[in-house]
Structures are given as C-alpha cells and as structure tokens.
Backbone bond lengths (Angstrom), bond angles and torsions (degrees), N, CA, C in turn:
res aa  C-N    CA-C-N  psi(-1)  N-CA   C-N-CA  omega(-1)  CA-C   N-CA-C  phi
1 M - - - 1.448 - - 1.525 110.87 -
2 R 1.322 117.41 -42.08 1.465 120.34 179.29 1.526 110.85 -61.43
3 K 1.329 115.39 -40.80 1.457 119.95 -179.71 1.528 109.81 -63.45
4 Y 1.329 116.15 -43.71 1.469 120.41 178.90 1.527 110.35 -60.01
5 K 1.325 116.54 -47.51 1.467 120.29 179.53 1.520 111.40 -60.10
6 A 1.309 116.29 -41.21 1.463 120.38 -179.49 1.526 111.29 -65.86
7 E 1.319 116.44 -35.68 1.467 120.50 -177.80 1.528 113.29 -84.38
8 H 1.317 118.13 -15.75 1.470 121.10 -174.45 1.529 112.54 -128.16
9 T 1.311 117.46 35.02 1.472 120.25 -175.32 1.525 112.73 -59.99
10 E 1.326 118.03 -41.41 1.467 120.08 -178.99 1.521 111.57 -66.61
11 E 1.333 117.19 -42.49 1.462 121.08 178.99 1.528 110.74 -62.76
12 I 1.309 116.09 -44.07 1.467 120.73 -179.84 1.520 110.07 -64.63
13 A 1.319 117.52 -43.00 1.468 120.97 178.50 1.523 110.38 -61.63
14 Y 1.335 117.24 -41.14 1.465 120.95 178.83 1.527 110.40 -63.95
15 Q 1.335 116.88 -44.59 1.466 120.68 179.81 1.523 111.02 -61.13
16 H 1.323 117.82 -42.13 1.468 121.57 178.94 1.521 110.64 -65.06
17 K 1.332 116.34 -43.73 1.463 120.60 179.45 1.527 110.27 -62.25
18 R 1.311 116.52 -45.31 1.474 121.22 -179.66 1.527 110.30 -62.79
19 Y 1.318 117.92 -42.40 1.462 121.25 178.25 1.527 110.16 -60.00
20 R 1.338 117.28 -45.92 1.469 120.85 179.82 1.523 111.38 -63.07
21 E 1.331 116.45 -36.27 1.465 119.92 178.68 1.523 111.19 -66.31
22 L 1.325 117.59 -41.52 1.466 121.85 -177.33 1.522 113.16 -82.15
23 N 1.318 117.59 -19.03 1.463 123.19 -178.63 1.523 109.21 -127.80
24 P 1.340 117.53 76.67 1.468 119.87 -172.30 1.527 115.18 -72.99
25 L 1.332 118.76 -22.36 1.463 120.18 -173.84 1.530 114.11 -58.41
26 P 1.336 120.36 -47.60 1.473 118.07 -179.36 1.527 113.36 -56.53
27 G 1.320 117.25 -41.41 1.463 120.10 178.60 1.515 112.28 -66.69
28 R 1.343 116.57 -37.24 1.464 120.53 178.77 1.532 110.47 -66.97
29 I 1.332 116.48 -34.07 1.465 120.37 177.88 1.529 110.06 -64.90
30 V 1.318 116.54 -44.31 1.469 120.84 178.68 1.528 110.13 -62.25
31 D 1.344 116.87 -44.01 1.473 120.68 178.43 1.526 110.79 -60.49
32 G 1.337 116.14 -43.12 1.465 120.45 -179.96 1.518 112.46 -64.16
33 R 1.321 116.60 -38.77 1.468 120.84 178.54 1.534 109.98 -63.52
34 R 1.324 115.66 -42.42 1.473 120.62 178.46 1.529 110.16 -62.55
35 R 1.336 117.24 -43.87 1.462 120.75 179.60 1.525 111.27 -65.93
36 A 1.337 117.12 -38.70 1.466 120.43 179.05 1.525 110.35 -61.34
37 K 1.308 116.31 -43.95 1.471 119.89 178.60 1.522 110.53 -62.54
38 K 1.324 116.75 -38.97 1.468 121.56 178.73 1.533 110.99 -60.82
39 F 1.347 116.70 -39.64 1.465 121.46 -179.89 1.527 112.44 -83.95
40 G 1.324 117.60 -7.93 1.460 120.68 -176.31 1.520 111.70 74.65
41 A 1.331 116.54 22.08 1.466 121.67 -179.41 1.529 109.59 -84.75
42 P 1.332 116.63 153.97 1.463 119.37 177.96 1.534 110.92 -62.09
43 T 1.293 116.24 149.96 1.458 121.27 175.07 1.520 108.79 -149.90
44 V 1.304 115.06 147.91 1.462 121.06 175.15 1.521 107.27 -125.01
45 E 1.322 115.96 156.61 1.461 120.35 176.92 1.524 108.45 -78.62
46 F 1.316 116.81 127.98 1.459 121.72 174.32 1.516 108.65 -155.50
47 K 1.317 114.78 165.23 1.459 121.52 -178.33 1.526 109.56 -118.00
48 A 1.314 115.51 171.47 1.466 120.96 -179.62 1.529 110.82 -56.41
49 K 1.327 117.72 -38.92 1.471 119.54 -178.54 1.527 111.49 -61.85
50 D 1.332 117.94 -32.05 1.466 121.16 177.58 1.528 110.46 -66.59
51 V 1.326 116.28 -39.54 1.466 120.70 178.74 1.526 109.50 -68.23
52 Y 1.338 116.64 -45.31 1.466 120.17 178.71 1.529 110.95 -59.32
53 E 1.326 117.36 -41.65 1.469 120.78 179.15 1.524 110.89 -63.62
54 Y 1.335 116.94 -43.36 1.462 119.64 178.92 1.524 110.43 -63.99
55 W 1.332 116.59 -48.27 1.465 119.63 -179.91 1.522 110.92 -59.64
56 S 1.326 117.17 -40.46 1.463 120.50 178.87 1.526 110.63 -60.82
57 S 1.326 117.40 -43.37 1.469 120.93 179.90 1.523 111.89 -67.38
58 A 1.348 117.02 -25.68 1.466 121.49 -179.77 1.527 111.92 -95.14
59 G 1.332 117.74 0.06 1.461 120.80 -179.74 1.513 114.05 75.08
60 I 1.322 117.16 24.91 1.466 121.31 -179.56 1.523 108.97 -97.33
61 D 1.322 115.71 126.62 1.463 121.84 177.33 1.527 108.63 -81.80
62 P 1.330 118.74 119.57 1.465 120.36 -177.24 1.523 114.11 -67.18
63 W 1.325 118.06 -14.40 1.463 120.98 -179.23 1.521 112.52 -110.48
64 S 1.348 116.85 20.21 1.466 123.02 172.15 1.518 107.57 -133.14
65 S 1.326 116.15 142.51 1.463 119.50 178.71 1.520 109.97 -63.35
66 A 1.313 116.92 131.93 1.467 121.31 176.92 1.519 111.01 -68.42
67 Y 1.320 117.89 -17.86 1.459 121.78 -176.76 1.522 113.47 -95.15
68 S 1.328 117.61 -34.47 1.465 119.39 -174.68 1.520 114.00 -128.61
69 G 1.320 117.47 -11.68 1.458 120.22 -175.82 1.525 113.16 81.13
70 T 1.325 116.87 1.22 1.466 121.59 179.16 1.527 110.05 -58.55
71 P 1.338 117.45 131.39 1.467 118.70 176.10 1.533 110.35 -62.18
72 L 1.312 115.49 138.15 1.463 120.78 -179.83 1.523 109.84 -103.85
73 T 1.309 115.13 145.88 1.460 122.46 176.26 1.529 107.03 -124.59
74 P 1.321 117.58 165.68 1.466 117.79 176.24 1.531 112.78 -56.95
75 E 1.340 116.71 -28.98 1.464 120.06 -178.53 1.524 113.19 -73.76
76 N 1.342 118.07 -33.72 1.474 119.51 -176.39 1.528 112.65 -110.52
77 Y 1.331 117.61 11.62 1.467 121.81 -173.82 1.526 111.41 -69.70
78 G 1.317 115.24 125.75 1.457 121.17 175.66 1.520 110.46 -126.64
79 L 1.291 116.44 160.30 1.457 122.77 179.03 1.517 107.11 -130.75
80 D 1.336 116.39 118.00 1.458 120.73 -175.27 1.519 111.24 -106.09
81 H 1.328 115.78 141.92 1.462 121.22 169.04 1.527 105.71 -86.70
82 I 1.316 116.94 112.55 1.464 122.12 -175.15 1.525 110.06 -55.57
83 I 1.317 116.51 -51.34 1.468 121.00 170.69 1.520 104.93 -98.22
84 P 1.327 117.57 115.58 1.464 120.97 -172.54 1.530 113.66 -54.34
85 L 1.306 114.89 147.68 1.465 120.66 178.05 1.522 111.59 -61.81
86 S 1.327 117.01 -24.69 1.463 120.71 -178.80 1.529 112.84 -82.18
87 A 1.345 117.86 -9.97 1.467 120.84 -179.95 1.528 110.26 -73.11
88 E 1.331 116.07 144.22 1.472 120.08 -179.03 1.521 112.48 -61.70
89 D 1.334 116.45 -35.39 1.466 120.41 -175.98 1.529 112.51 -99.92
90 T 1.325 117.36 22.77 1.461 119.78 -177.99 1.528 111.43 -63.62
91 P 1.335 117.43 137.97 1.462 118.50 171.48 1.531 110.59 -73.65
92 G 1.337 115.53 -12.85 1.455 120.40 175.89 1.513 113.07 93.37
93 H 1.304 114.31 -154.63 1.465 121.77 -177.06 1.522 108.34 -92.30
94 V 1.322 115.06 84.97 1.460 123.28 -178.79 1.529 107.79 -133.66
95 P 1.333 119.12 153.09 1.465 120.40 -176.19 1.527 114.47 -53.76
96 W 1.329 118.18 -38.68 1.464 120.44 -176.56 1.529 113.04 -77.57
97 N 1.312 118.45 -0.70 1.465 121.58 174.77 1.529 111.03 -108.42
98 L 1.320 117.39 14.25 1.457 121.42 -177.81 1.521 110.97 -114.63
99 A 1.321 115.77 142.71 1.462 121.48 177.60 1.523 108.94 -138.27
100 P 1.343 116.54 136.82 1.459 118.48 175.49 1.525 109.47 -74.04
101 C 1.308 116.53 138.59 1.465 120.99 177.74 1.519 108.27 -159.23
102 S 1.317 115.82 170.84 1.464 118.11 176.75 1.526 108.59 -76.15
103 Q 1.300 116.02 157.22 1.462 119.93 179.15 1.523 110.83 -61.39
104 S 1.340 116.96 -37.05 1.472 119.22 -179.87 1.525 111.09 -67.46
105 E 1.341 118.08 -37.87 1.471 120.37 176.98 1.527 110.42 -65.11
106 N 1.316 116.26 -40.45 1.461 120.77 -179.74 1.528 110.29 -63.45
107 K 1.316 116.77 -41.49 1.471 120.08 178.18 1.524 110.78 -67.23
108 R 1.344 116.90 -39.11 1.462 120.69 179.11 1.529 111.37 -64.69
109 K 1.326 116.83 -41.20 1.466 120.90 -179.87 1.525 110.39 -68.37
110 H 1.322 116.44 -36.30 1.465 124.48 178.67 1.529 110.25 52.01
111 N 1.328 118.72 -118.55 1.467 120.62 -177.07 1.525 111.72 -107.73
112 R 1.344 116.03 24.03 1.471 119.86 177.28 1.527 109.76 -90.17
113 R 1.300 114.24 161.22 1.462 120.25 178.16 1.525 110.77 -89.98
114 V 1.305 115.40 152.93 1.454 121.07 170.67 1.517 105.47 -83.86
115 L 1.303 116.28 133.18 1.463 118.28 178.00 1.522 108.82 -61.64
116 P 1.329 117.94 132.78 1.466 119.98 -176.41 1.527 113.56 -54.69
117 F 1.332 117.38 -41.43 1.466 117.81 -179.16 1.519 110.98 -67.58
118 R 1.312 117.95 -30.65 1.469 121.28 178.03 1.525 109.87 -65.51
119 L 1.315 116.40 -43.63 1.454 119.87 179.18 1.529 110.55 -64.46
120 L 1.330 116.97 -43.61 1.465 119.79 178.72 1.521 111.05 -62.49
121 A 1.331 116.60 -39.79 1.464 120.31 178.18 1.525 110.64 -63.02
122 L 1.311 116.42 -40.46 1.460 119.76 179.21 1.523 111.79 -67.69
123 L 1.320 117.05 -38.27 1.468 119.92 175.93 1.523 110.32 -63.12
124 A 1.331 116.65 -41.05 1.463 120.78 178.05 1.528 110.57 -64.57
125 L 1.331 117.08 -40.58 1.460 121.41 178.30 1.523 110.47 -62.91
126 N 1.317 116.89 -43.28 1.467 120.31 177.36 1.522 111.16 -62.27
127 E 1.324 116.97 -39.98 1.467 121.00 178.21 1.530 110.03 -63.82
128 K 1.327 116.35 -41.65 1.469 121.33 179.12 1.531 110.08 -62.26
129 K 1.326 117.05 -44.82 1.465 121.19 178.24 1.524 110.52 -61.55
130 K 1.322 115.70 -41.79 1.461 121.17 -179.18 1.530 110.27 -62.10
131 N 1.342 116.77 -44.19 1.460 121.06 -179.72 1.523 111.81 -68.88
132 A 1.330 117.44 -32.26 1.463 121.22 179.49 1.526 111.08 -67.02
133 K 1.337 116.86 -30.39 1.463 121.16 179.49 1.523 111.07 -71.90
134 D 1.338 116.39 -28.67 1.481 120.43 -176.02 1.481 112.50 -77.06
C-alpha cells in the first residue's frame, strides 16, 4: 500500500479533491467545528451521516436551502449555524443547529438569528413538499 501511495500521489490527491468537491458537507462540518472552538462554543463529535439522519427526521432536504428552497450544488453549498456560534445561548456546533443553505444566504445571515416562526414555516414547507412527492 505504501508503494502504491508513493507511486500514485497525484492521482490520489486528485481523487480526494474531487470527492471533497462533490461531497461538501464533511468539509463544512470540520470548518464549523474549528469555528466553534474559536468562539468557545460547545461542540460534539459527529459525522455527515449524523447530520443527514437528523435532517431526514426533520424533513429537511440536504440539497435545498432550508431558508429559501433554492437548489444547492457542490459549488454553492453552505452550512449555517441556525443560532450563531457567537450568540451567548448557542447550542454550538451540533447537528440540530445546522441548516443547509447557499453560501450567499449564509453570508447574508452572518451572525443574525433565524426567526423561530420562519424556521418552523420552512420545516412545514419541506414536510408539505415531501408529502406531495409520495
């Protein structure tokens, strides 16, 4: 295995880069954990599958913005902390404080909170869309 890695470093690097490009969530989770530590916010260890499972149980589509319904692509994929990491009462970097959104929406929201009724309305809208597909 070491010999293979030594002989194919460029191919392996390309494969890893391509995987990260097509699967942005794991990298966004790592970035969020780093930011949470910087702010002194709570954080727990979790993986992308934990976030996907939570979103699935909440009716959140991981490839649509939780805020606008905009389709997400690997190029515009963002991950927002619903209650900002800088807030005193933040739950921190945990799956239930994360929402998929576009990078531009995440930058626009910055360190503001999502109004609770807005989030509930969006969850209801996602549930309605989910039921319409069935």
